[in-house]
C-alpha positions as CSV (number, residue, x, y, z in Angstrom):
1,X,19.9,-20.8,-0.2
2,X,19.5,-18.3,-2.4
3,X,20.0,-14.1,-2.3
4,X,17.5,-12.4,-3.2
5,X,17.7,-8.6,-2.9
6,X,14.2,-6.7,-1.8
7,X,13.7,-3.7,-2.9
8,X,10.7,-0.9,-0.7
9,X,10.6,2.2,-1.4
10,X,7.3,3.8,1.3
11,X,5.5,2.8,4.3
12,X,2.9,1.2,1.2
13,X,5.5,-1.1,-0.1
14,X,6.9,-2.2,3.0
15,X,3.4,-2.9,4.0
16,X,2.8,-5.7,1.1
17,X,6.1,-6.6,1.4
18,X,7.3,-7.7,4.3
19,X,4.8,-10.8,4.8
20,X,7.0,-12.3,2.4
21,X,10.1,-11.5,3.8
22,X,8.6,-13.2,7.2
23,X,7.9,-16.4,5.4
24,X,11.4,-16.3,3.7
25,X,12.7,-16.3,7.4
26,X,10.6,-18.4,8.5
27,X,10.6,-21.0,5.7
28,X,14.2,-20.3,5.1
29,X,13.9,-21.0,1.6
30,X,15.5,-17.8,-0.1
31,X,17.5,-15.8,2.1
32,X,16.6,-12.5,1.6
33,X,18.9,-8.9,1.8
34,X,16.1,-5.9,2.2
35,X,17.2,-2.6,0.5
36,X,15.2,0.9,0.9
37,X,16.0,3.1,-2.2
38,X,14.3,5.9,-0.6
39,X,17.1,8.1,1.5
40,X,13.6,10.4,2.9
41,X,11.7,7.7,4.8
42,X,13.0,6.4,7.7
43,X,12.2,2.8,8.6
44,X,14.1,2.4,11.0
45,X,12.3,2.7,14.3
46,X,9.0,0.8,11.9
47,X,7.3,-1.7,13.9
48,X,7.5,-4.6,10.8
49,X,11.0,-4.1,10.4
50,X,11.4,-4.6,14.3
51,X,9.6,-7.8,13.8
52,X,11.7,-9.3,11.0
53,X,14.9,-8.4,12.6
54,X,13.3,-10.5,15.4
55,X,13.3,-13.4,13.6
56,X,16.4,-13.1,12.0
57,X,19.3,-10.3,12.3
58,X,18.4,-10.2,8.4
59,X,20.9,-7.0,6.5
60,X,18.4,-4.0,5.8
61,X,19.5,-1.2,4.8
62,X,19.4,1.9,2.4
63,X,20.6,0.9,-0.5
64,X,23.3,3.6,-1.2
65,X,25.0,2.1,2.1
66,X,26.0,-1.0,0.5
67,X,29.2,-1.2,-1.1
68,X,30.0,2.1,-0.5
69,X,33.4,2.9,-2.5
70,X,34.0,6.3,-2.2
71,X,34.1,8.5,0.2
72,X,32.2,11.5,-0.9
73,X,28.9,9.4,-1.9
74,X,29.4,8.3,1.6
75,X,29.2,11.8,3.1
76,X,26.5,12.6,0.1
77,X,24.6,10.2,2.2
78,X,25.3,11.9,5.0
79,X,24.0,15.3,4.8
80,X,21.4,14.4,2.9
81,X,20.1,12.9,6.2
82,X,21.1,15.4,8.0
83,X,18.8,18.2,5.8
84,X,16.0,15.8,5.0
85,X,15.3,15.0,9.0
86,X,16.1,18.3,10.2
87,X,13.2,20.8,11.9
88,X,14.3,23.5,9.7
89,X,13.4,21.4,7.0
90,X,9.3,21.1,6.6
91,X,9.4,24.2,7.9
92,X,11.1,25.6,4.5
93,X,8.9,26.3,1.4
94,X,7.4,23.2,-0.6
95,X,9.5,24.3,-3.6
96,X,12.6,24.7,-2.4
97,X,12.0,21.0,-0.7
98,X,11.3,19.0,-3.8
99,X,14.3,21.4,-5.7
100,X,16.6,20.2,-3.3
101,X,15.1,16.2,-2.9
102,X,15.5,16.7,-6.7
103,X,18.9,17.9,-6.8
104,X,20.0,15.1,-4.6
105,X,18.6,12.7,-6.8
106,X,20.2,14.0,-9.7
107,X,23.5,13.5,-7.4
108,X,22.8,10.3,-7.1
109,X,21.9,9.2,-10.5
110,X,25.5,10.2,-10.9
111,X,27.3,8.8,-8.7
112,X,25.3,5.4,-8.1
113,X,26.3,4.0,-12.1
114,X,25.9,0.3,-13.3
115,X,28.5,-0.3,-12.6
116,X,27.6,0.4,-8.9
117,X,24.4,-1.9,-8.6
118,X,26.2,-4.4,-10.7
119,X,28.9,-4.6,-8.0
120,X,26.2,-4.9,-5.1
121,X,24.5,-7.7,-7.0
122,X,28.3,-10.0,-7.3
123,X,29.0,-8.8,-3.9
124,X,25.6,-11.0,-2.5
125,X,25.4,-13.5,-5.2
126,X,21.7,-12.0,-5.8
127,X,20.1,-14.4,-7.9
128,X,16.6,-11.9,-8.3
129,X,15.8,-8.7,-7.5
130,X,12.2,-7.7,-5.8
131,X,10.4,-4.7,-6.1
132,X,7.2,-3.0,-5.8
133,X,4.9,-1.6,-8.9
134,X,7.2,0.8,-10.2
135,X,8.1,2.8,-13.3
136,X,11.3,2.4,-14.4
137,X,12.6,5.9,-14.5
138,X,11.6,6.4,-10.7
139,X,15.1,7.4,-8.8
140,X,17.8,4.8,-9.7
141,X,15.3,2.1,-11.5
142,X,16.6,2.1,-14.8
143,X,19.9,1.4,-13.1
144,X,18.7,-1.7,-11.9
145,X,17.1,-2.8,-14.7
146,X,19.6,-2.5,-17.4
147,X,22.1,-4.3,-15.0
148,X,19.5,-7.2,-14.1
149,X,18.6,-7.7,-17.7
150,X,22.9,-7.8,-18.4
151,X,23.3,-10.5,-15.9
152,X,20.4,-12.4,-16.7
153,X,18.7,-11.4,-12.8
154,X,15.0,-11.8,-13.0
155,X,13.1,-8.8,-11.5
156,X,9.8,-10.3,-9.7
157,X,6.9,-7.3,-9.1
158,X,4.7,-7.6,-6.0
159,X,1.7,-5.5,-5.2
160,X,2.4,-1.8,-3.5
161,X,-1.7,-1.8,-2.2
162,X,-4.5,-3.7,-3.7
163,X,-6.1,-2.0,-6.7
164,X,-10.0,-2.7,-6.5
165,X,-11.0,-0.2,-9.0
166,X,-12.7,-3.0,-11.5
167,X,-12.9,-0.3,-14.0
168,X,-10.1,0.3,-16.8
169,X,-9.4,4.4,-15.8
170,X,-9.6,4.7,-12.5
171,X,-7.5,8.0,-11.8
172,X,-8.5,12.1,-13.2
173,X,-5.0,12.0,-15.3
174,X,-5.8,8.3,-16.3
175,X,-9.4,9.1,-17.7
176,X,-7.9,12.4,-19.0
177,X,-5.3,10.9,-20.9
178,X,-6.8,7.3,-21.8
179,X,-3.8,5.4,-22.5
180,X,-4.1,1.7,-22.9
181,X,-0.5,0.9,-23.2
182,X,0.0,2.9,-19.7
183,X,0.8,0.1,-17.4
184,X,3.5,-1.7,-19.9
185,X,4.9,1.2,-20.3
186,X,5.6,1.8,-16.8
187,X,5.9,-1.6,-15.5
188,X,7.0,-3.6,-18.8
189,X,10.4,-3.6,-17.4
190,X,9.2,-6.5,-15.0
191,X,10.2,-9.9,-16.2
192,X,7.4,-11.7,-13.5
193,X,4.3,-9.9,-11.9
194,X,2.5,-11.0,-9.3
195,X,-0.9,-10.1,-8.4
196,X,-3.7,-10.6,-6.5
197,X,-6.1,-12.2,-8.5
198,X,-7.5,-12.8,-11.9
199,X,-9.7,-10.1,-12.2
200,X,-6.3,-7.6,-12.2
201,X,-4.2,-10.0,-13.7
202,X,-7.2,-9.2,-16.6
203,X,-7.3,-5.6,-16.0
204,X,-3.3,-5.1,-16.3
205,X,-3.3,-7.5,-19.7
206,X,-5.8,-5.0,-21.2
207,X,-3.4,-1.8,-19.8
208,X,-0.3,-3.2,-22.4
209,X,1.2,-5.9,-20.2
210,X,2.0,-9.3,-21.5
211,X,-0.3,-12.4,-20.0
212,X,2.4,-14.3,-19.6
213,X,4.3,-12.6,-17.2
214,X,1.3,-12.0,-14.6
215,X,0.6,-14.7,-12.3
216,X,-2.0,-14.2,-9.9
217,X,-1.2,-16.1,-6.1
218,X,-3.1,-13.9,-3.7
219,X,-2.3,-11.2,-1.4
220,X,0.9,-11.1,0.9
221,X,-1.0,-8.3,3.4
222,X,-4.6,-9.0,3.0
223,X,-3.9,-13.0,3.8
224,X,-5.0,-14.7,7.2
225,X,-1.7,-15.4,7.6
226,X,-0.2,-12.8,7.9
227,X,-3.4,-10.6,9.2
228,X,-3.3,-12.2,12.7
229,X,0.2,-11.9,13.1
230,X,0.1,-8.3,11.7
231,X,-2.7,-7.7,14.4
232,X,-0.6,-9.2,17.0
233,X,2.0,-6.6,16.3
234,X,-0.2,-3.4,16.2
235,X,-1.9,-4.6,19.2
236,X,-5.4,-3.2,20.8
237,X,-6.5,0.1,20.9
238,X,-6.5,2.4,23.7
239,X,-9.0,5.1,22.5
240,X,-11.7,5.9,24.7
241,X,-15.2,4.5,23.3
242,X,-17.9,7.2,24.2
243,X,-20.7,4.3,25.1
244,X,-23.6,7.0,23.9
245,X,-22.4,7.8,20.6
246,X,-21.8,5.9,17.0
247,X,-18.3,5.5,16.3
248,X,-18.0,6.5,13.0
249,X,-14.7,6.4,11.5
250,X,-14.1,7.5,7.6
251,X,-10.7,7.1,6.1
252,X,-10.2,9.5,3.7
253,X,-7.8,9.2,0.3
254,X,-6.6,11.1,-2.6
255,X,-8.8,12.4,-4.5
256,X,-6.7,11.8,-7.6
257,X,-9.5,8.7,-8.0
258,X,-12.1,10.2,-9.7
259,X,-13.1,11.6,-6.3
260,X,-16.1,13.7,-5.7
261,X,-15.3,16.2,-2.9
262,X,-18.7,18.0,-2.5
263,X,-20.5,14.8,-1.8
264,X,-17.7,13.5,0.3
265,X,-17.5,16.8,2.6
266,X,-21.1,17.4,2.9
267,X,-22.5,14.3,3.8
268,X,-19.4,14.0,6.4
269,X,-20.5,17.3,7.6
270,X,-23.8,16.0,8.1
271,X,-22.8,13.2,10.2
272,X,-21.0,15.2,11.8
273,X,-24.0,17.1,13.0
274,X,-26.0,13.9,14.3
275,X,-26.2,14.2,17.8
276,X,-25.9,10.7,18.3
277,X,-22.6,10.3,16.4
278,X,-18.7,10.6,17.3
279,X,-17.1,11.2,14.0
280,X,-13.6,10.5,13.4
281,X,-11.3,11.1,10.2
282,X,-8.3,9.4,9.4
283,X,-5.5,10.4,6.9
284,X,-4.7,8.8,3.6
285,X,-1.1,7.5,5.0
286,X,1.3,8.9,2.2
287,X,0.1,12.3,3.8
288,X,0.2,11.3,7.4
289,X,3.5,13.1,8.3
290,X,1.3,16.5,8.1
291,X,-2.1,15.2,8.5
292,X,-3.3,16.4,5.3
293,X,-6.5,15.4,3.9
294,X,-7.9,15.6,0.3
295,X,-10.1,18.4,1.0
296,X,-9.4,21.2,3.2
297,X,-13.0,21.5,4.1
298,X,-12.7,18.6,6.3
299,X,-10.7,20.2,8.6
300,X,-13.7,21.4,10.3
301,X,-15.6,17.9,10.2
302,X,-15.1,15.5,13.2
303,X,-11.8,14.7,14.7
304,X,-8.7,14.1,12.6
305,X,-7.0,11.0,14.3
306,X,-3.5,9.8,13.3
307,X,-3.7,6.9,15.4
308,X,-2.4,3.0,13.6
309,X,-5.5,2.8,11.5
310,X,-6.4,-0.6,12.8
311,X,-6.7,1.1,16.2
312,X,-9.3,3.3,14.8
313,X,-11.0,0.1,12.7
314,X,-10.8,-1.4,16.4
315,X,-12.5,1.5,18.1
316,X,-15.2,2.4,15.1
317,X,-19.2,0.5,14.8
318,X,-19.3,1.9,11.5
319,X,-16.1,2.7,8.7
320,X,-16.7,4.3,5.7
321,X,-14.3,4.1,2.8
322,X,-14.8,4.8,-0.7
323,X,-11.3,3.7,-2.5
324,X,-8.7,2.2,0.2
325,X,-7.8,-0.9,0.4
326,X,-8.0,-1.1,4.0
327,X,-11.2,-1.3,4.2
328,X,-11.1,-5.2,4.5
329,X,-9.6,-5.0,8.1
330,X,-12.9,-3.8,8.6
331,X,-14.6,-7.0,7.0
332,X,-11.6,-8.9,8.9
333,X,-12.8,-7.4,12.1
334,X,-16.3,-7.3,11.5
335,X,-17.3,-3.7,11.8
336,X,-19.9,-2.4,9.7
337,X,-18.9,-1.1,6.3
338,X,-20.8,1.2,3.8
339,X,-19.6,2.1,0.6
340,X,-20.8,5.9,0.0
341,X,-20.7,4.7,-4.1
342,X,-21.3,8.7,-4.9
343,X,-18.5,9.4,-3.5
344,X,-16.5,8.9,-6.3
345,X,-17.3,7.4,-10.3
346,X,-15.5,4.2,-10.1
347,X,-16.7,1.0,-10.0
348,X,-15.2,-0.7,-7.1
349,X,-15.0,-4.5,-6.3
350,X,-16.3,-4.5,-3.0
351,X,-19.6,-3.4,-4.6
352,X,-19.2,-6.5,-7.1
353,X,-19.5,-8.7,-5.2
354,X,-22.0,-7.2,-2.5
355,X,-20.2,-7.4,0.1
356,X,-20.5,-4.0,1.6
357,X,-23.5,-1.5,2.5
358,X,-23.4,0.7,-1.4
359,X,-25.3,4.1,-0.5
360,X,-26.2,5.9,-3.3
361,X,-27.5,9.1,-1.3
362,X,-26.7,11.7,1.7
363,X,-30.0,11.0,2.7
364,X,-29.7,7.3,2.7
365,X,-26.5,7.6,4.3
366,X,-27.5,9.8,7.0
367,X,-30.9,7.5,7.8
368,X,-28.8,4.1,7.8
369,X,-26.5,5.1,10.7
370,X,-29.6,7.1,13.1
371,X,-31.3,3.1,12.3
372,X,-28.4,1.7,13.6
373,X,-28.2,3.7,16.3
374,X,-31.2,2.7,17.4
375,X,-30.5,-0.5,16.5
376,X,-33.2,-1.0,14.1
377,X,-31.8,-2.0,11.1
378,X,-30.2,-5.3,8.9
379,X,-26.8,-5.7,7.0
380,X,-27.6,-5.8,3.2
381,X,-24.9,-8.6,3.4
382,X,-23.6,-11.5,5.3
383,X,-20.6,-13.5,5.7
384,X,-21.3,-15.2,2.7
385,X,-20.9,-12.2,0.4
386,X,-17.2,-11.7,2.3
387,X,-15.8,-15.1,1.9
388,X,-17.0,-15.0,-1.7
389,X,-15.4,-11.4,-1.9
390,X,-12.0,-13.0,0.3
391,X,-11.8,-16.1,-1.7
392,X,-11.8,-14.5,-5.0
393,X,-9.8,-11.6,-4.3
394,X,-7.0,-12.3,-1.7
395,X,-7.1,-16.5,-2.4
396,X,-6.9,-15.8,-6.1
397,X,-9.9,-18.1,-6.3
398,X,-9.1,-20.8,-4.1
399,X,-9.5,-20.0,-0.2
400,X,-7.1,-23.0,1.1
401,X,-4.1,-21.4,-1.5
402,X,-1.1,-21.0,0.6
403,X,-0.5,-17.0,-0.3
404,X,2.9,-16.6,1.2
405,X,4.4,-20.2,0.6
406,X,2.9,-19.3,-2.6
407,X,5.0,-16.2,-3.5
408,X,7.8,-17.4,-2.1
409,X,8.0,-21.1,-3.9
410,X,7.5,-18.8,-7.4
411,X,10.4,-16.5,-5.9
412,X,12.5,-19.2,-5.2
413,X,12.1,-21.1,-8.9
414,X,12.2,-17.7,-10.7
415,X,16.0,-17.9,-9.6
416,X,16.8,-21.0,-11.4
417,X,15.0,-19.7,-14.7
């Protein structure tokens, strides 16, 4: 079998990469070697990692622990782990945290030279490297890029999330700079980019990436094969359901995605004052450790809940969201999906396909929730709309596509290029 090095940085990257590891280990067409490039991410007890190891005791470790040749590097790793995982670290000022992490990163970059990564590739006979879509200037990716280019090792990029914004500038920063070459500048070092849909391929090629280097194969994270496995791993929610209330879940997300914070907070406050609703707010996964919300005013609205998102969606009658791809879970579980388009200024793909209950104002949303509670309502979308949406965006235009199999076949074929 051909050895392929899979590199991830965070929870989100792992979320979209584990389905491929599962397929690789069950089909045995390629042999994955898995490494984390971020020593601050404690992945050892992650349920997805445990699932992978239950299939085969595959090697999963921090990249810096592979092929340690110098005692000082090993000691540095141990010191960093002890400091970053210590209780006191999370209590020190943010500025000091940042400076400390930066110091460790600079030392790492100095210690982990091109020769070090080249020796790992040689030791494990790496034929291909798989990364999430990431900037070459992050951590040691410039070293990885240089070594792979010198040794003719192809680099494949796989999604670290799902891009549901249909417009060109979907963050505040992007809108301000309006740099139409930014994706080419950020991700151009990756030889082959695999994306879920033709629409995303066209969008990325319009932002500086070479179209010939992009292939649309569907979404590993949200295809039915993996969704069934993933839900079986997560299990069933045990969150208490008040039968006298309409259970409403709002999934928070960073306000950098052209959000309208005042509209969001005002609407959530109005929902919370309805006598018929039980409102829960789920912090975005990147802020989960500290239960951070995009706006501090939300702390006085409803209840913050850090339960697994799947469990919260299982609990909910209505799911409200304006940007996160996790809304696909709500559609998969046949929950009512409300999209308040006035929450942000982006054009979302689910709206384009009519696979959501699009809401234009606070007044309209409150009326809709009241009608749902009373049972006097009709959904403005149906299963045909959802199926069309999934076929286009999750299955690359053909519902019969074997998404996970196609990804593994592409990775396998690329090792021979």
